[in-house]
DSSP file (Angstrom, degrees, kcal/mol; ACC not computed):
  #  RESIDUE AA STRUCTURE BP1 BP2  ACC     N-H-->O    O-->H-N    N-H-->O    O-->H-N    TCO  KAPPA ALPHA  PHI   PSI    X-CA   Y-CA   Z-CA
    1    1 A X              0   0    0      0, 0.0     2,-0.4     0, 0.0     0, 0.0   0.000 360.0 360.0 360.0 -34.8   21.9    2.2  -18.4
    2    2 A X        -     0   0    0     69,-0.0     2,-0.5    82,-0.0    68,-0.1  -0.730 360.0-146.9 -90.7 131.9   23.5    4.3  -15.6
    3    3 A X        -     0   0    0     66,-0.5    66,-0.0    -2,-0.4     3,-0.0  -0.848   5.9-145.7 -97.4 130.5   22.5    8.0  -15.5
    4    4 A X  S    S+     0   0    0     -2,-0.5     2,-0.4     1,-0.1    -1,-0.1   0.852  85.1  27.0 -67.3 -33.8   25.3   10.3  -14.3
    5    5 A X  S    S-     0   0    0     -3,-0.1     2,-0.5    64,-0.0    -1,-0.1  -0.966  88.7-110.0-128.8 147.8   22.8   12.7  -12.6
    6    6 A X        -     0   0    0     -2,-0.4     3,-0.2     1,-0.2    63,-0.1  -0.620  26.3-178.0 -77.7 122.6   19.4   12.1  -11.2
    7    7 A X  S    S+     0   0    0     -2,-0.5     2,-0.4     1,-0.3    -1,-0.2   0.863  80.3  18.6 -83.1 -41.3   16.7   13.7  -13.3
    8    8 A X  S    S-     0   0    0     57,-0.3    -1,-0.3    56,-0.0     2,-0.1  -0.997  94.6-105.9-131.4 134.7   13.9   12.5  -10.9
    9    9 A X        -     0   0    0     -2,-0.4     2,-0.5    -3,-0.2    56,-0.1  -0.373  27.0-148.0 -64.4 129.9   14.5   11.4   -7.4
   10   10 A X        +     0   0    0     -2,-0.1     2,-0.3    55,-0.1    52,-0.1  -0.883  32.7 155.9 -97.6 126.3   14.2    7.7   -6.8
   11   11 A X        -     0   0    0     -2,-0.5    54,-0.1     1,-0.1     4,-0.1  -0.988  39.5-170.8-148.1 154.8   12.9    6.9   -3.3
   12   12 A X     >  +     0   0    0     -2,-0.3     4,-2.5     2,-0.1     5,-0.2   0.118  62.6 107.2-128.9  18.3   11.1    4.2   -1.4
   13   13 A X  H  > S+     0   0    0      2,-0.2     4,-2.2     1,-0.2     5,-0.2   0.934  83.0  45.2 -63.5 -45.5   10.5    6.3    1.7
   14   14 A X  H  > S+     0   0    0      2,-0.2     4,-2.7     1,-0.2     5,-0.2   0.913 111.1  53.9 -65.0 -41.8    6.8    6.6    1.0
   15   15 A X  H  > S+     0   0    0      1,-0.2     4,-2.5     2,-0.2    -2,-0.2   0.935 109.5  48.7 -55.5 -47.2    6.5    2.9    0.1
   16   16 A X  H  X S+     0   0    0     -4,-2.5     4,-2.0     1,-0.2    -1,-0.2   0.895 110.9  49.3 -63.3 -42.4    8.1    2.0    3.5
   17   17 A X  H  X S+     0   0    0     -4,-2.2     4,-1.9     1,-0.2    -1,-0.2   0.923 112.9  47.8 -63.1 -43.9    5.8    4.3    5.4
   18   18 A X  H  X S+     0   0    0     -4,-2.7     4,-2.3     1,-0.2    -2,-0.2   0.889 110.3  50.7 -66.1 -38.9    2.7    2.8    3.6
   19   19 A X  H  X S+     0   0    0     -4,-2.5     4,-2.4     2,-0.2    -1,-0.2   0.866 108.7  52.5 -67.4 -35.4    3.9   -0.8    4.2
   20   20 A X  H  X S+     0   0    0     -4,-2.0     4,-1.9     2,-0.2    -1,-0.2   0.877 109.4  49.8 -66.8 -35.8    4.3    0.0    8.0
   21   21 A X  H  X S+     0   0    0     -4,-1.9     4,-2.3     2,-0.2    -2,-0.2   0.908 110.0  51.1 -65.2 -40.6    0.8    1.4    8.0
   22   22 A X  H  X S+     0   0    0     -4,-2.3     4,-3.1     2,-0.2     5,-0.2   0.908 106.9  53.3 -64.2 -41.4   -0.4   -1.8    6.3
   23   23 A X  H  X S+     0   0    0     -4,-2.4     4,-2.2     1,-0.2    -1,-0.2   0.935 110.4  47.4 -57.7 -46.1    1.4   -3.9    8.9
   24   24 A X  H  X S+     0   0    0     -4,-1.9     4,-2.0     1,-0.2    -1,-0.2   0.905 113.6  48.0 -61.2 -41.6   -0.4   -2.0   11.7
   25   25 A X  H  X S+     0   0    0     -4,-2.3     4,-2.8     2,-0.2    -2,-0.2   0.903 111.2  49.4 -65.8 -43.2   -3.7   -2.5    9.9
   26   26 A X  H  X S+     0   0    0     -4,-3.1     4,-2.5     2,-0.2    -1,-0.2   0.854 109.2  53.0 -64.9 -35.2   -3.2   -6.2    9.3
   27   27 A X  H  X S+     0   0    0     -4,-2.2     4,-2.2    -5,-0.2    -2,-0.2   0.920 111.0  46.4 -64.9 -45.2   -2.3   -6.6   12.9
   28   28 A X  H  X S+     0   0    0     -4,-2.0     4,-2.6     2,-0.2    -2,-0.2   0.918 111.7  51.9 -62.3 -44.0   -5.6   -4.9   13.9
   29   29 A X  H  X S+     0   0    0     -4,-2.8     4,-2.4     1,-0.2    -2,-0.2   0.919 108.8  50.9 -59.8 -42.7   -7.4   -7.0   11.4
   30   30 A X  H  X S+     0   0    0     -4,-2.5     4,-2.5     2,-0.2    -1,-0.2   0.922 109.6  49.7 -61.6 -44.8   -5.9  -10.2   12.9
   31   31 A X  H  X S+     0   0    0     -4,-2.2     4,-2.4     1,-0.2    -1,-0.2   0.923 111.8  48.4 -59.2 -44.5   -6.9   -9.1   16.4
   32   32 A X  H  <>S+     0   0    0     -4,-2.6     5,-2.7     1,-0.2     4,-0.5   0.852 110.5  51.6 -66.3 -34.6  -10.5   -8.5   15.2
   33   33 A X  H ><5S+     0   0    0     -4,-2.4     3,-0.5     3,-0.2    -1,-0.2   0.905 110.6  47.9 -66.2 -41.7  -10.5  -11.9   13.4
   34   34 A X  H 3<5S+     0   0    0     -4,-2.5    -2,-0.2     1,-0.2    -1,-0.2   0.897 116.1  43.5 -65.2 -40.3   -9.4  -13.6   16.6
   35   35 A X  T 3<5S-     0   0    0     -4,-2.4    -1,-0.2    -5,-0.2    -2,-0.2   0.519 108.2-129.0 -80.9  -5.0  -12.0  -11.7   18.6
   36   36 A X  T < 5 +     0   0    0     -3,-0.5     2,-1.1    -4,-0.5    -3,-0.2   0.917  47.8 162.5  52.7  49.9  -14.6  -12.4   15.8
   37   37 A X     >< +     0   0    0     -5,-2.7     4,-2.1     1,-0.2    -1,-0.2  -0.756  10.4 176.3 -96.9  85.9  -15.5   -8.7   15.7
   38   38 A X  H  > S+     0   0    0     -2,-1.1     4,-2.8     1,-0.2     5,-0.2   0.872  74.9  55.1 -64.0 -39.7  -17.2   -8.6   12.3
   39   39 A X  H  > S+     0   0    0      1,-0.2     4,-1.9     2,-0.2    -1,-0.2   0.921 109.9  45.9 -60.6 -43.0  -18.2   -5.0   12.5
   40   40 A X  H  > S+     0   0    0      2,-0.2     4,-1.3     1,-0.2    -1,-0.2   0.876 112.4  51.7 -67.8 -37.8  -14.6   -3.9   13.1
   41   41 A X  H  X S+     0   0    0     -4,-2.1     4,-1.0     1,-0.2     3,-0.4   0.932 110.1  48.3 -63.4 -45.9  -13.4   -6.1   10.3
   42   42 A X  H  X S+     0   0    0     -4,-2.8     4,-0.7     1,-0.2     3,-0.5   0.869 107.1  56.7 -62.8 -35.8  -15.9   -4.7    7.9
   43   43 A X  H  X S+     0   0    0     -4,-1.9     4,-0.7    -5,-0.2    -1,-0.2   0.830 106.4  50.9 -64.6 -30.2  -14.9   -1.2    8.9
   44   44 A X  H  X S+     0   0    0     -4,-1.3     4,-3.1    -3,-0.4     5,-0.3   0.713  90.8  79.7 -79.0 -21.0  -11.3   -2.0    8.0
   45   45 A X  H  X S+     0   0    0     -4,-1.0     4,-2.2    -3,-0.5    -1,-0.2   0.918  96.6  40.4 -57.0 -51.0  -12.1   -3.3    4.5
   46   46 A X  H  X S+     0   0    0     -4,-0.7     4,-2.4     2,-0.2    -1,-0.2   0.922 117.0  50.0 -67.1 -42.1  -12.5    0.1    2.7
   47   47 A X  H  X S+     0   0    0     -4,-0.7     4,-2.2     1,-0.2    -2,-0.2   0.906 111.6  48.5 -61.8 -41.8   -9.5    1.6    4.6
   48   48 A X  H  X S+     0   0    0     -4,-3.1     4,-2.4     2,-0.2    -1,-0.2   0.885 109.9  51.9 -66.3 -39.1   -7.3   -1.4    3.7
   49   49 A X  H  X S+     0   0    0     -4,-2.2     4,-1.9    -5,-0.3    -2,-0.2   0.919 110.5  47.8 -61.2 -45.8   -8.4   -1.1    0.1
   50   50 A X  H  X S+     0   0    0     -4,-2.4     4,-2.2     1,-0.2    -2,-0.2   0.907 111.7  50.8 -62.8 -42.0   -7.5    2.6   -0.1
   51   51 A X  H  X S+     0   0    0     -4,-2.2     4,-2.3     1,-0.2    -2,-0.2   0.911 108.7  50.8 -65.0 -41.6   -4.1    1.9    1.6
   52   52 A X  H  X S+     0   0    0     -4,-2.4     4,-2.1     1,-0.2    -1,-0.2   0.865 109.3  51.5 -64.5 -34.9   -3.3   -0.9   -0.9
   53   53 A X  H  X S+     0   0    0     -4,-1.9     4,-2.3     2,-0.2    -1,-0.2   0.897 109.3  50.2 -64.7 -41.6   -4.1    1.5   -3.8
   54   54 A X  H  X S+     0   0    0     -4,-2.2     4,-2.2     2,-0.2    -2,-0.2   0.888 109.5  51.2 -64.8 -38.8   -1.8    4.0   -2.3
   55   55 A X  H  X S+     0   0    0     -4,-2.3     4,-2.3     2,-0.2    -2,-0.2   0.911 109.8  50.0 -62.0 -43.6    1.0    1.4   -2.0
   56   56 A X  H  X S+     0   0    0     -4,-2.1     4,-2.4     1,-0.2    -2,-0.2   0.914 111.3  48.5 -61.8 -44.2    0.4    0.5   -5.7
   57   57 A X  H  X S+     0   0    0     -4,-2.3     4,-2.4     2,-0.2    -1,-0.2   0.882 110.0  51.4 -65.9 -38.7    0.7    4.1   -6.7
   58   58 A X  H  X S+     0   0    0     -4,-2.2     4,-2.2     2,-0.2    -1,-0.2   0.912 110.7  48.4 -66.0 -40.8    3.9    4.7   -4.7
   59   59 A X  H  X S+     0   0    0     -4,-2.3     4,-2.7     2,-0.2    -2,-0.2   0.928 111.6  50.0 -64.6 -43.4    5.5    1.6   -6.3
   60   60 A X  H  X S+     0   0    0     -4,-2.4     4,-2.5     1,-0.2    -2,-0.2   0.917 110.4  50.4 -59.8 -42.4    4.4    2.9   -9.8
   61   61 A X  H  X S+     0   0    0     -4,-2.4     4,-2.1     2,-0.2    -1,-0.2   0.887 110.6  48.8 -63.1 -39.5    5.9    6.3   -9.0
   62   62 A X  H  X S+     0   0    0     -4,-2.2     4,-2.1     2,-0.2    -2,-0.2   0.912 111.7  49.6 -66.7 -42.1    9.2    4.6   -7.9
   63   63 A X  H  X S+     0   0    0     -4,-2.7     4,-2.3     2,-0.2    -2,-0.2   0.889 110.3  50.9 -62.9 -39.8    9.3    2.6  -11.1
   64   64 A X  H  X S+     0   0    0     -4,-2.5     4,-2.5     1,-0.2    -1,-0.2   0.912 109.8  49.6 -64.5 -42.6    8.7    5.7  -13.2
   65   65 A X  H  X S+     0   0    0     -4,-2.1     4,-1.5     1,-0.2   -57,-0.3   0.879 110.0  51.4 -66.0 -36.7   11.5    7.5  -11.4
   66   66 A X  H  <>S+     0   0    0     -4,-2.1     5,-2.9     2,-0.2    -2,-0.2   0.935 110.8  48.1 -62.6 -46.1   13.8    4.5  -12.1
   67   67 A X  H ><5S+     0   0    0     -4,-2.3     3,-1.7     1,-0.2    -2,-0.2   0.905 109.1  53.0 -62.4 -41.9   12.9    4.6  -15.8
   68   68 A X  H 3<5S+     0   0    0     -4,-2.5    -1,-0.2     1,-0.3    -2,-0.2   0.836 108.4  51.6 -60.7 -32.8   13.5    8.3  -16.1
   69   69 A X  T 3<5S-     0   0    0     -4,-1.5   -66,-0.5    -5,-0.2    -1,-0.3   0.242 127.6 -97.7 -91.2  13.8   16.9    7.8  -14.5
   70   70 A X  T < 5S+     0   0    0     -3,-1.7     2,-0.3     1,-0.3    -3,-0.2   0.675  84.6 120.0  84.9  17.7   17.8    5.1  -17.1
   71   71 A X  S   <S-     0   0    0     -5,-2.9    -1,-0.3    -6,-0.2     2,-0.1  -0.758  73.4 -89.7-111.3 160.5   17.1    2.0  -15.0
   72   72 A X        -     0   0    0     -2,-0.3     2,-2.0     1,-0.1     8,-0.1  -0.447  39.5-121.6 -64.4 138.3   14.6   -0.8  -15.6
   73   73 A X  S    S+     0   0    0     -2,-0.1     2,-0.3     4,-0.1   -10,-0.1  -0.495  83.2  72.8 -85.7  71.9   11.2    0.0  -14.1
   74   74 A X  S  > S-     0   0    0     -2,-2.0     4,-1.9   -12,-0.1     5,-0.1  -0.907 103.9 -78.9-161.4-177.3   11.2   -3.0  -11.8
   75   75 A X  H  > S+     0   0    0     -2,-0.3     4,-2.2     1,-0.2     5,-0.2   0.824 128.6  58.1 -67.4 -29.0   12.8   -4.5   -8.7
   76   76 A X  H  > S+     0   0    0      2,-0.2     4,-2.1     1,-0.2    -1,-0.2   0.925 107.4  46.9 -63.2 -44.1   15.8   -5.4  -10.9
   77   77 A X  H  > S+     0   0    0      1,-0.2     4,-2.5     2,-0.2    -2,-0.2   0.863 109.5  53.6 -65.5 -35.2   16.1   -1.7  -11.8
   78   78 A X  H  X S+     0   0    0     -4,-1.9     4,-2.6     2,-0.2    -1,-0.2   0.905 108.4  50.0 -67.0 -40.7   15.8   -0.8   -8.1
   79   79 A X  H  X S+     0   0    0     -4,-2.2     4,-2.0     2,-0.2    -2,-0.2   0.915 111.9  48.0 -62.5 -43.2   18.7   -3.3   -7.3
   80   80 A X  H  X S+     0   0    0     -4,-2.1     4,-1.9     2,-0.2    -2,-0.2   0.904 111.3  50.1 -65.5 -40.3   20.8   -1.7  -10.0
   81   81 A X  H  X S+     0   0    0     -4,-2.5     4,-1.9     1,-0.2    -2,-0.2   0.928 109.7  51.3 -63.4 -44.9   20.0    1.8   -8.8
   82   82 A X  H  X>S+     0   0    0     -4,-2.6     4,-1.3     1,-0.2     5,-0.5   0.883 108.4  51.9 -60.1 -39.6   20.9    0.8   -5.2
   83   83 A X  H  <5S+     0   0    0     -4,-2.0    -1,-0.2     1,-0.2    -2,-0.2   0.897 108.8  51.2 -64.4 -39.1   24.3   -0.6   -6.4
   84   84 A X  H  <5S+     0   0    0     -4,-1.9    -1,-0.2     1,-0.2    -2,-0.2   0.859 104.9  56.1 -65.8 -34.6   25.0    2.7   -8.1
   85   85 A X  H  <5S-     0   0    0     -4,-1.9    -1,-0.2    -5,-0.1    -2,-0.2   0.850  85.6-161.9 -66.9 -35.0   24.3    4.7   -5.0
   86   86 A X  T  <5 +     0   0    0     -4,-1.3     2,-0.5     1,-0.2    -3,-0.1   0.880  37.8 139.9  51.3  44.9   26.9    2.7   -3.1
   87   87 A X     >< -     0   0    0     -5,-0.5     4,-2.1     1,-0.1     3,-0.5  -0.948  42.7-159.4-119.0 109.9   25.4    3.8    0.3
   88   88 A X  H  > S+     0   0    0     -2,-0.5     4,-2.4     1,-0.2     5,-0.2   0.875  93.7  55.3 -55.9 -40.0   25.3    1.1    2.9
   89   89 A X  H  > S+     0   0    0      1,-0.2     4,-2.3     2,-0.2    -1,-0.2   0.888 108.2  48.8 -62.3 -39.0   22.5    2.9    4.9
   90   90 A X  H  > S+     0   0    0     -3,-0.5     4,-2.3     2,-0.2    -1,-0.2   0.908 111.6  48.8 -66.2 -42.5   20.3    3.0    1.8
   91   91 A X  H  X S+     0   0    0     -4,-2.1     4,-2.3     2,-0.2    -2,-0.2   0.872 111.2  50.6 -64.4 -36.3   20.9   -0.7    1.1
   92   92 A X  H  X S+     0   0    0     -4,-2.4     4,-2.5    -5,-0.2    -2,-0.2   0.911 110.1  49.6 -67.6 -41.7   20.0   -1.4    4.8
   93   93 A X  H  X S+     0   0    0     -4,-2.3     4,-2.3     2,-0.2    -2,-0.2   0.893 110.6  50.4 -63.7 -38.7   16.8    0.7    4.5
   94   94 A X  H  X S+     0   0    0     -4,-2.3     4,-2.5     2,-0.2    -2,-0.2   0.911 110.1  49.7 -65.3 -42.5   15.9   -1.2    1.4
   95   95 A X  H  X S+     0   0    0     -4,-2.3     4,-2.0     2,-0.2    -2,-0.2   0.907 110.9  50.2 -60.6 -42.6   16.5   -4.6    3.1
   96   96 A X  H  X S+     0   0    0     -4,-2.5     4,-2.4     2,-0.2    -2,-0.2   0.907 110.5  50.3 -60.8 -43.0   14.3   -3.4    6.0
   97   97 A X  H  X S+     0   0    0     -4,-2.3     4,-2.3     1,-0.2    -2,-0.2   0.930 109.5  50.0 -59.3 -47.0   11.6   -2.4    3.6
   98   98 A X  H  X S+     0   0    0     -4,-2.5     4,-2.0     1,-0.2    -1,-0.2   0.856 110.3  50.5 -61.8 -37.3   11.7   -5.8    1.9
   99   99 A X  H  X S+     0   0    0     -4,-2.0     4,-2.3     2,-0.2    -1,-0.2   0.907 110.7  49.1 -67.0 -42.4   11.5   -7.5    5.3
  100  100 A X  H  X S+     0   0    0     -4,-2.4     4,-2.3     1,-0.2    -2,-0.2   0.882 110.2  51.4 -63.8 -38.1    8.4   -5.4    6.2
  101  101 A X  H  X S+     0   0    0     -4,-2.3     4,-2.0     2,-0.2    -1,-0.2   0.891 110.3  48.5 -63.9 -42.5    6.9   -6.2    2.9
  102  102 A X  H  X S+     0   0    0     -4,-2.0     4,-2.3     2,-0.2    -2,-0.2   0.879 110.4  52.0 -66.4 -38.5    7.5  -10.0    3.5
  103  103 A X  H  X S+     0   0    0     -4,-2.3     4,-3.0     1,-0.2     5,-0.2   0.918 108.9  50.2 -63.5 -42.7    5.9   -9.6    7.0
  104  104 A X  H  X S+     0   0    0     -4,-2.3     4,-2.3     1,-0.2    -2,-0.2   0.897 110.4  49.7 -63.9 -39.5    2.9   -7.9    5.5
  105  105 A X  H  X S+     0   0    0     -4,-2.0     4,-2.0     2,-0.2    -1,-0.2   0.907 113.4  46.2 -63.5 -41.9    2.5  -10.7    3.0
  106  106 A X  H  X S+     0   0    0     -4,-2.3     4,-2.4     2,-0.2    -2,-0.2   0.919 112.5  49.2 -68.3 -42.9    2.7  -13.4    5.7
  107  107 A X  H  X S+     0   0    0     -4,-3.0     4,-2.6     1,-0.2    -2,-0.2   0.899 110.8  51.2 -64.8 -39.0    0.3  -11.6    8.0
  108  108 A X  H  X S+     0   0    0     -4,-2.3     4,-2.2    -5,-0.2    -1,-0.2   0.898 109.5  50.7 -62.1 -40.4   -2.1  -11.2    5.1
  109  109 A X  H  X S+     0   0    0     -4,-2.0     4,-1.8     2,-0.2    -2,-0.2   0.907 110.8  47.9 -64.8 -41.0   -1.8  -14.9    4.4
  110  110 A X  H  X S+     0   0    0     -4,-2.4     4,-2.2     2,-0.2    -2,-0.2   0.902 110.5  51.5 -65.7 -41.2   -2.5  -15.8    8.1
  111  111 A X  H  X S+     0   0    0     -4,-2.6     4,-2.4     1,-0.2    -2,-0.2   0.898 107.2  54.1 -62.2 -39.1   -5.5  -13.5    8.2
  112  112 A X  H  X S+     0   0    0     -4,-2.2     4,-2.5     1,-0.2    -1,-0.2   0.885 107.3  50.5 -61.3 -39.1   -6.8  -15.2    5.1
  113  113 A X  H  X S+     0   0    0     -4,-1.8     4,-2.3     2,-0.2    -2,-0.2   0.897 109.8  50.0 -65.2 -40.1   -6.5  -18.5    6.9
  114  114 A X  H  X S+     0   0    0     -4,-2.2     4,-2.4     2,-0.2    -2,-0.2   0.905 110.3  50.3 -62.7 -41.6   -8.4  -17.1    9.9
  115  115 A X  H  X S+     0   0    0     -4,-2.4     4,-2.7     1,-0.2    -2,-0.2   0.933 111.3  48.4 -63.0 -46.0  -11.1  -15.9    7.5
  116  116 A X  H  X S+     0   0    0     -4,-2.5     4,-2.9     1,-0.2    -1,-0.2   0.886 109.3  53.7 -62.8 -37.3  -11.4  -19.3    5.9
  117  117 A X  H  X S+     0   0    0     -4,-2.3     4,-2.3     2,-0.2    -1,-0.2   0.929 111.4  44.7 -61.2 -45.9  -11.5  -21.0    9.3
  118  118 A X  H  X S+     0   0    0     -4,-2.4     4,-2.6     2,-0.2    -2,-0.2   0.908 113.4  51.1 -64.0 -41.8  -14.5  -18.7   10.3
  119  119 A X  H  X S+     0   0    0     -4,-2.7     4,-2.4     1,-0.2    -2,-0.2   0.934 111.5  46.9 -63.0 -46.0  -16.1  -19.3    6.9
  120  120 A X  H  X S+     0   0    0     -4,-2.9     4,-2.3     2,-0.2    -1,-0.2   0.897 112.4  49.9 -63.2 -40.9  -15.8  -23.1    7.3
  121  121 A X  H  X S+     0   0    0     -4,-2.3     4,-2.3     1,-0.2    -1,-0.2   0.933 112.9  46.6 -64.3 -44.6  -17.1  -23.1   10.8
  122  122 A X  H  X S+     0   0    0     -4,-2.6     4,-2.6     1,-0.2    -2,-0.2   0.889 111.3  52.3 -65.5 -37.8  -20.1  -21.0    9.8
  123  123 A X  H  X S+     0   0    0     -4,-2.4     4,-2.6     2,-0.2    -1,-0.2   0.898 109.2  49.7 -64.4 -40.3  -20.7  -23.2    6.8
  124  124 A X  H  X S+     0   0    0     -4,-2.3     4,-2.4     2,-0.2    -2,-0.2   0.907 111.2  49.2 -66.5 -40.6  -20.7  -26.3    9.1
  125  125 A X  H  X S+     0   0    0     -4,-2.3     4,-2.8     2,-0.2    -2,-0.2   0.920 111.4  49.4 -64.7 -42.1  -23.2  -24.6   11.5
  126  126 A X  H  X S+     0   0    0     -4,-2.6     4,-2.7     2,-0.2    -2,-0.2   0.927 111.4  49.1 -60.4 -44.8  -25.5  -23.7    8.6
  127  127 A X  H  X S+     0   0    0     -4,-2.6     4,-1.3     1,-0.2    -1,-0.2   0.903 112.0  49.1 -61.0 -41.0  -25.3  -27.3    7.3
  128  128 A X  H  X S+     0   0    0     -4,-2.4     4,-0.5     1,-0.2     3,-0.2   0.920 111.8  48.2 -65.2 -43.7  -26.1  -28.6   10.7
  129  129 A X  H >< S+     0   0    0     -4,-2.8     3,-1.1     1,-0.2     7,-0.4   0.888 107.7  55.3 -65.0 -38.4  -29.0  -26.2   11.1
  130  130 A X  H 3< S+     0   0    0     -4,-2.7    -1,-0.2     1,-0.3     3,-0.2   0.812 108.8  48.6 -63.3 -29.1  -30.4  -27.1    7.7
  131  131 A X  H 3< S+     0   0    0     -4,-1.3     2,-0.4    -3,-0.2    -1,-0.3   0.537 113.3  49.4 -85.7  -7.8  -30.4  -30.7    8.7
  132  132 A X    <X  +     0   0    0     -3,-1.1     4,-2.4    -4,-0.5    -1,-0.2  -0.749  61.7 179.0-135.3  85.9  -32.2  -30.0   12.0
  133  133 A X  H  > S+     0   0    0     -2,-0.4     4,-2.4     1,-0.2     5,-0.2   0.809  82.2  54.1 -62.7 -31.6  -35.3  -27.8   11.5
  134  134 A X  H  > S+     0   0    0      2,-0.2     4,-2.2     1,-0.2    -1,-0.2   0.928 111.6  44.6 -67.7 -43.6  -36.2  -27.7   15.3
  135  135 A X  H  > S+     0   0    0      2,-0.2     4,-2.5     1,-0.2    -2,-0.2   0.904 112.3  52.7 -65.2 -42.2  -32.8  -26.5   16.2
  136  136 A X  H  X S+     0   0    0     -4,-2.4     4,-2.2    -7,-0.4    -2,-0.2   0.910 109.5  49.1 -59.7 -44.1  -32.8  -24.0   13.4
  137  137 A X  H  X S+     0   0    0     -4,-2.4     4,-2.3     2,-0.2    -1,-0.2   0.913 112.0  47.4 -64.1 -43.8  -36.1  -22.6   14.6
  138  138 A X  H  X S+     0   0    0     -4,-2.2     4,-2.1     1,-0.2    -1,-0.2   0.881 111.3  51.7 -68.3 -35.3  -35.0  -22.3   18.2
  139  139 A X  H  X S+     0   0    0     -4,-2.5     4,-1.4     2,-0.2    -1,-0.2   0.903 110.1  49.4 -63.6 -40.8  -31.8  -20.6   17.1
  140  140 A X  H  X S+     0   0    0     -4,-2.2     4,-0.9     1,-0.2    -2,-0.2   0.894 110.0  51.1 -65.0 -40.1  -33.8  -18.1   15.0
  141  141 A X  H >< S+     0   0    0     -4,-2.3     3,-0.6     1,-0.2    -1,-0.2   0.891 109.2  50.4 -64.8 -38.2  -36.0  -17.4   18.0
  142  142 A X  H 3< S+     0   0    0     -4,-2.1    -1,-0.2     1,-0.2    -2,-0.2   0.790 106.5  56.3 -70.7 -26.0  -33.0  -16.8   20.3
  143  143 A X  H 3< S+     0   0    0     -4,-1.4    -1,-0.2    -5,-0.2     2,-0.2   0.698  84.2 100.1 -79.7 -17.2  -31.6  -14.4   17.7
  144  144 A X  S X< S-     0   0    0     -4,-0.9     3,-0.9    -3,-0.6     2,-0.1  -0.496  79.1-119.2 -68.6 132.9  -34.7  -12.2   17.7
  145  145 A X  T 3  S+     0   0    0      1,-0.2    -1,-0.1    -2,-0.2    -2,-0.1  -0.458  91.5   7.6 -70.7 145.8  -34.4   -9.0   19.8
  146  146 A X  T 3  S+     0   0    0      1,-0.2    -1,-0.2    -2,-0.1     2,-0.2   0.833  87.1 171.0  53.1  39.2  -36.8   -8.7   22.7
  147  147 A X    <   -     0   0    0     -3,-0.9     2,-0.5    -5,-0.1    -1,-0.2  -0.487  34.5-117.9 -76.4 150.7  -38.2  -12.1   22.2
  148  148 A X        -     0   0    0     -2,-0.2     2,-0.4     2,-0.0    -1,-0.1  -0.778  31.8-170.3 -91.2 127.9  -40.5  -13.4   24.9
  149  149 A X        -     0   0    0     -2,-0.5     2,-0.6     2,-0.0     0, 0.0  -0.917  22.4-125.9-117.7 145.6  -39.4  -16.4   26.7
  150  150 A X        -     0   0    0     -2,-0.4     2,-0.7     2,-0.0    -2,-0.0  -0.791  22.3-154.7 -87.4 125.8  -41.3  -18.5   29.1
  151  151 A X        -     0   0    0     -2,-0.6     2,-0.6     2,-0.0    -2,-0.0  -0.905   5.7-160.8-104.9 117.9  -39.6  -18.8   32.4
  152  152 A X        -     0   0    0     -2,-0.7     2,-0.4     2,-0.0    -2,-0.0  -0.863   4.6-159.1-101.5 123.7  -40.5  -21.9   34.3
  153  153 A X              0   0    0     -2,-0.6    -2,-0.0     1,-0.1     0, 0.0  -0.802 360.0 360.0-101.5 143.5  -39.8  -21.9   38.0
  154  154 A X              0   0    0     -2,-0.4    -1,-0.1     0, 0.0    -2,-0.0   0.394 360.0 360.0-103.4 360.0  -39.5  -25.1   39.9
């Protein structure tokens, strides 16, 4: 299972950089969710999707390198490879990477909760408007750009 020499370099440096980018993006997404900036959130969707694809490719590349070097192409193989390296700094970097990955998962979970909160609030408003046609009509009129309003002075 252990290879005496590395045929292909095993690294998680790119993974770590990408996860740090994801953390920054999720933080921005969270700010935009709190500020209810729908345009900014929509603008992040494609960028976030591309970044997640890049993270997936980096992990696959790392797994392939592990397999080429005689290790299981999984996190178990990564753990075995790290043990073989016997470098405390490398183990510390891996632990930091795992922490960042956990932070990204938690931040994504919280952002999902914020999205659900906005969705539920909007659904309640829509239900309320559907039950009150006069209110729905006045809301629609207020939403129209350059609408004419009668101003009554006393």
